[in-house]
N, CA, C and O of each residue as an XYZ file, in Angstrom:
368
protein
N    -105.123    -25.398     55.055
C    -103.578    -25.954     55.237
C    -103.555    -26.278     53.651
O    -102.565    -25.718     53.180
N    -104.238    -26.937     52.707
C    -103.963    -27.439     51.442
C    -103.719    -25.775     50.964
O    -102.508    -25.576     50.879
N    -104.397    -24.731     50.684
C    -104.159    -23.859     50.387
C    -102.660    -22.902     50.371
O    -102.068    -22.100     49.650
N    -102.551    -23.460     51.431
C    -100.781    -22.876     52.291
C     -99.779    -23.931     51.130
O     -98.979    -23.572     50.265
N    -100.010    -24.666     51.347
C     -99.190    -26.214     50.638
C     -99.394    -25.659     48.680
O     -98.385    -25.627     47.975
N    -100.424    -25.384     48.248
C    -100.215    -24.827     46.941
C     -99.728    -23.516     47.031
O     -99.299    -23.116     45.949
N     -99.657    -22.820     47.825
C     -98.904    -21.379     47.682
C     -97.446    -22.014     47.914
O     -96.722    -22.123     46.924
N     -97.189    -22.246     48.597
C     -95.291    -23.006     48.610
C     -94.955    -23.690     47.184
O     -93.838    -23.492     46.705
N     -95.868    -24.469     46.512
C     -95.324    -25.165     45.847
C     -95.200    -24.012     44.286
O     -94.603    -24.315     43.254
N     -96.085    -22.456     44.589
C     -95.547    -21.846     43.376
C     -95.052    -20.925     43.593
O     -95.007    -19.976     42.810
N     -94.415    -20.963     45.005
C     -93.566    -19.958     45.453
C     -92.043    -20.648     44.901
O     -91.135    -20.000     44.380
N     -92.045    -21.917     45.130
C     -90.941    -22.753     44.803
C     -90.947    -22.649     43.451
O     -89.898    -22.110     43.097
N     -91.430    -22.834     42.820
C     -92.110    -22.688     41.068
C     -91.636    -21.354     40.767
O     -90.498    -21.297     40.303
N     -92.054    -20.631     40.876
C     -91.344    -19.411     40.812
C     -90.058    -19.110     40.946
O     -89.517    -18.680     39.928
N     -88.954    -19.278     42.577
C     -88.008    -19.892     43.053
C     -87.033    -20.178     41.838
O     -86.134    -19.487     41.359
N     -87.528    -21.460     41.495
C     -86.712    -22.098     40.358
C     -86.794    -21.097     38.916
O     -85.737    -20.608     38.516
N     -87.410    -20.964     38.555
C     -87.643    -20.435     37.446
C     -86.441    -19.146     37.320
O     -85.642    -19.016     36.392
N     -86.590    -18.144     38.683
C     -85.702    -17.002     38.595
C     -83.960    -17.624     38.835
O     -82.960    -17.090     38.355
N     -83.987    -18.847     39.684
C     -82.370    -19.267     39.451
C     -81.961    -19.631     38.314
O     -80.805    -19.322     38.024
N     -82.639    -20.268     37.491
C     -82.507    -20.673     36.316
C     -82.167    -19.650     35.648
O     -81.049    -19.910     35.204
N     -82.509    -18.538     35.283
C     -82.620    -17.515     34.455
C     -81.764    -16.683     34.975
O     -81.166    -15.864     34.278
N     -81.569    -16.806     36.481
C     -80.605    -15.844     36.606
C     -79.207    -16.556     36.568
O     -78.287    -15.754     36.407
N     -78.872    -17.716     36.664
C     -78.087    -18.468     36.619
C     -77.579    -18.596     35.065
O     -76.431    -18.963     34.816
N     -78.606    -18.236     33.953
C     -78.011    -18.121     32.560
C     -77.687    -16.778     32.036
O     -77.121    -16.568     30.963
N     -78.234    -15.573     33.173
C     -77.668    -14.581     32.753
C     -75.910    -13.918     33.485
O     -75.168    -12.966     33.243
N     -75.915    -14.986     34.354
C     -74.415    -14.954     34.975
C     -73.715    -15.650     33.940
O     -72.909    -14.840     33.480
N     -73.638    -16.502     33.474
C     -72.737    -17.348     32.332
C     -72.953    -16.772     31.272
O     -72.020    -17.097     30.538
N     -73.748    -15.983     30.637
C     -73.932    -14.773     29.627
C     -72.660    -13.744     29.715
O     -71.730    -13.576     28.927
N     -72.976    -13.095     31.009
C     -72.067    -12.512     31.612
C     -70.396    -12.953     31.499
O     -69.676    -12.459     30.631
N     -70.021    -13.700     32.251
C     -68.992    -14.607     32.258
C     -68.414    -14.954     30.487
O     -67.251    -14.734     30.149
N     -69.226    -15.384     29.755
C     -68.882    -15.251     28.386
C     -68.005    -13.589     27.478
O     -66.988    -13.405     26.810
N     -69.295    -12.616     28.057
C     -68.716    -11.332     27.885
C     -67.371    -11.121     28.516
O     -66.422    -10.509     28.026
N     -67.432    -11.677     29.592
C     -65.697    -11.007     30.120
C     -64.888    -11.929     29.213
O     -63.942    -11.402     28.628
N     -65.079    -13.007     29.043
C     -64.250    -14.107     28.297
C     -63.750    -13.254     27.481
O     -62.560    -12.971     27.616
N     -64.502    -12.652     26.466
C     -64.631    -12.245     25.198
C     -64.122    -10.612     25.060
O     -64.257     -9.927     24.047
N     -63.647    -10.278     26.048
C     -63.286     -9.260     26.390
C     -62.155     -8.893     26.588
O     -61.692     -7.799     26.267
N     -61.268    -10.294     27.464
C     -60.061    -10.180     27.937
C     -59.085    -10.820     26.740
O     -59.461    -11.624     25.888
N     -57.811    -10.296     26.877
C     -56.587    -11.038     26.256
C     -55.685    -12.082     27.288
O     -54.705    -12.696     26.866
N     -56.056    -12.159     28.364
C     -55.535    -13.066     29.170
C     -56.034    -14.300     29.235
O     -57.217    -14.465     29.532
N     -55.138    -15.426     28.947
C     -55.935    -16.790     28.867
C     -56.077    -17.346     29.762
O     -56.628    -18.431     29.579
N     -55.690    -16.990     31.267
C     -56.008    -17.527     32.172
C     -57.232    -17.237     32.503
O     -58.058    -18.117     32.749
N     -57.579    -15.567     32.563
C     -58.442    -14.846     32.627
C     -59.986    -15.525     32.033
O     -61.133    -15.458     32.475
N     -59.402    -16.169     30.862
C     -60.539    -15.891     29.693
C     -61.193    -17.486     29.703
O     -62.390    -17.736     29.558
N     -59.634    -18.928     30.001
C     -60.314    -19.868     30.213
C     -60.847    -20.075     31.573
O     -61.643    -21.014     31.586
N     -60.669    -19.486     32.779
C     -61.719    -19.341     34.261
C     -62.705    -18.650     33.666
O     -63.430    -18.830     34.645
N     -63.541    -17.881     32.787
C     -64.600    -17.405     32.622
C     -65.223    -18.309     31.781
O     -66.347    -18.696     32.099
N     -64.660    -18.755     30.680
C     -65.275    -20.114     30.003
C     -65.365    -20.711     30.636
O     -66.560    -21.006     30.587
N     -64.752    -21.471     31.669
C     -65.298    -22.628     32.990
C     -66.393    -22.303     33.671
O     -67.343    -23.056     33.885
N     -66.275    -21.142     34.033
C     -67.884    -20.934     34.949
C     -68.789    -20.487     34.128
O     -69.896    -20.406     34.660
N     -68.748    -20.161     33.025
C     -70.101    -20.066     31.950
C     -70.621    -21.160     31.440
O     -71.816    -21.215     31.149
N     -69.494    -22.525     31.207
C     -69.771    -23.858     30.832
C     -70.632    -24.093     32.556
O     -71.851    -23.929     32.516
N     -70.185    -24.356     33.583
C     -71.055    -24.626     34.605
C     -72.209    -24.435     35.097
O     -72.936    -25.191     35.743
N     -72.434    -22.659     34.522
C     -73.791    -22.249     34.907
C     -74.572    -23.007     33.968
O     -75.486    -23.737     34.352
N     -74.220    -22.853     32.586
C     -75.227    -23.635     31.846
C     -75.875    -24.929     32.056
O     -77.069    -25.227     32.066
N     -74.404    -25.906     32.286
C     -74.865    -26.890     32.764
C     -76.032    -26.981     34.109
O     -76.887    -27.863     34.189
N     -75.892    -26.155     34.854
C     -76.553    -26.192     36.184
C     -78.132    -25.692     35.572
O     -79.058    -26.494     35.686
N     -78.314    -24.690     35.093
C     -79.260    -24.145     34.601
C     -79.801    -25.254     33.854
O     -80.949    -25.456     34.249
N     -79.368    -26.297     32.674
C     -80.188    -26.989     32.374
C     -80.584    -28.464     33.396
O     -81.546    -29.231     33.358
N     -79.451    -28.417     34.210
C     -80.395    -29.656     35.044
C     -81.141    -29.035     35.841
O     -81.576    -29.960     36.528
N     -81.634    -28.023     36.263
C     -82.782    -27.440     36.846
C     -83.457    -26.826     35.974
O     -83.997    -25.995     36.703
N     -83.856    -26.598     34.883
C     -84.497    -26.506     33.662
C     -85.798    -27.292     34.081
O     -86.893    -26.787     34.325
N     -85.455    -28.657     34.117
C     -86.757    -29.309     33.976
C     -87.096    -30.229     35.433
O     -86.254    -30.870     36.063
N     -88.441    -30.111     35.743
C     -88.543    -31.025     36.916
C     -89.511    -31.597     36.353
O     -89.758    -31.404     35.163
N     -90.382    -32.579     37.293
C     -91.931    -33.173     37.120
C     -92.991    -32.447     36.686
O     -93.699    -32.623     35.695
N     -93.036    -31.468     37.674
C     -94.168    -30.099     37.528
C     -93.698    -29.158     36.532
O     -94.474    -28.252     36.226
N     -92.444    -29.219     35.914
C     -92.236    -27.929     35.361
C     -91.261    -28.126     34.370
O     -90.300    -28.779     34.777
N     -91.192    -27.701     32.977
C     -90.578    -27.829     31.879
C     -90.418    -26.407     31.551
O     -91.399    -25.715     31.279
N     -89.196    -25.932     31.566
C     -88.441    -24.352     31.291
C     -88.462    -24.375     29.840
O     -88.765    -23.355     29.220
N     -88.162    -25.462     29.247
C     -87.510    -25.547     27.865
C     -88.429    -24.477     26.729
O     -88.069    -23.612     25.931
N     -89.840    -25.069     27.148
C     -90.855    -24.593     26.678
C     -91.125    -22.645     26.844
O     -91.912    -21.912     26.246
N     -90.291    -22.399     27.703
C     -90.668    -20.717     27.948
C     -89.902    -19.985     27.238
O     -88.760    -20.317     26.921
N     -90.450    -18.924     26.921
C     -89.740    -17.832     25.234
C     -88.432    -17.224     26.496
O     -87.424    -17.444     25.824
N     -88.141    -16.895     27.240
C     -87.310    -16.293     27.949
C     -86.549    -17.220     28.557
O     -85.707    -16.506     29.100
N     -86.234    -18.506     28.874
C     -85.411    -19.212     28.453
C     -84.817    -19.993     27.362
O     -83.916    -20.799     27.592
N     -85.259    -19.799     26.246
C     -85.068    -20.215     25.087
C     -84.048    -19.273     24.897
O     -82.943    -19.637     24.496
N     -84.307    -18.077     25.149
C     -83.759    -16.944     24.542
C     -82.427    -16.820     25.087
O     -81.475    -16.916     24.312
N     -82.228    -16.612     26.361
C     -81.247    -16.592     27.014
C     -80.162    -17.944     26.926
O     -78.973    -17.778     27.197
N     -80.763    -19.454     26.471
C     -79.740    -20.160     26.172
C     -79.478    -20.311     24.949
O     -78.894    -21.364     24.693
N     -79.856    -19.155     23.478
C     -80.067    -19.187     22.493
C     -78.467    -18.241     22.371
O     -77.563    -18.430     21.557
N     -78.525    -17.400     23.276
C     -77.623    -16.160     23.936
C     -76.510    -16.627     24.194
O     -75.567    -15.987     23.728
N     -76.253    -17.602     24.829
C     -75.388    -18.099     26.014
C     -74.590    -19.475     24.704
O     -73.382    -19.656     24.855
N     -75.018    -19.981     24.013
C     -74.754    -20.775     23.035
C     -74.052    -20.214     21.801
O     -73.064    -20.749     21.298
N     -74.625    -19.110     21.352
C     -73.853    -18.100     20.660
C     -72.758    -17.651     21.226
O     -71.833    -17.574     20.418
N     -72.501    -17.332     22.266
C     -71.171    -16.909     22.580
C     -70.480    -17.764     23.509
O     -69.647    -17.381     24.330
N     -70.848    -18.865     23.344
C     -69.924    -20.010     23.760
C     -69.265    -20.644     22.339
O     -68.102    -21.040     22.270
N     -70.229    -20.667     21.218
C     -69.271    -20.758     19.819
C     -68.579    -19.878     19.544
O     -67.775    -20.215     18.675
N     -68.450    -18.574     19.954
C     -67.578    -17.715     19.342
C     -66.695    -17.895     20.107
O     -65.669    -17.423     19.619
N     -66.468    -18.451     21.333
C     -65.111    -18.770     22.502
C     -64.770    -20.257     21.799
O     -64.104    -21.058     22.455
N     -65.160    -20.553     20.673
C     -64.671    -22.191     20.262
C     -65.245    -23.007     21.456
O     -64.358    -23.667     21.997
N     -66.538    -23.160     22.054
C     -66.497    -23.755     22.690
C     -67.937    -24.791     21.839
O     -68.760    -24.438     20.994
N     -67.761    -25.890     22.407
C     -69.216    -26.866     21.578
C     -70.055    -26.901     22.829
O     -69.510    -26.742     23.921
N     -71.311    -27.096     22.730
C     -72.368    -27.232     23.417
C     -73.372    -28.182     23.241
O     -74.348    -28.195     23.991
C-alpha cells in the first residue's frame, strides 16, 4: 500500500511538471502569434492569453514538495516567455 502511495505521489509530481511546462509552451506560442499579427484585437487577445498562462505556470511551479524554479527547462521557458512579453511591450 505504501509503495502504491509513493508511486502515486511521483506520478502527480511528474504531471505537475508537465502541466507547467506545457502552460509555458502555450504562452510562448500566444506571444509568437501576437508578434506576427497586425490585427490589434488578435494581438491583445493573444497577449492576454500569454499573460494568464504565465501567471498559472508560476502559481503551479511551487508546491511544498517541489520547486520548479531550479529546473533548467523551467528557467529556459520562463526566460523565453519573458523576452517575448517584453518585445510585446509587457512588464512581467
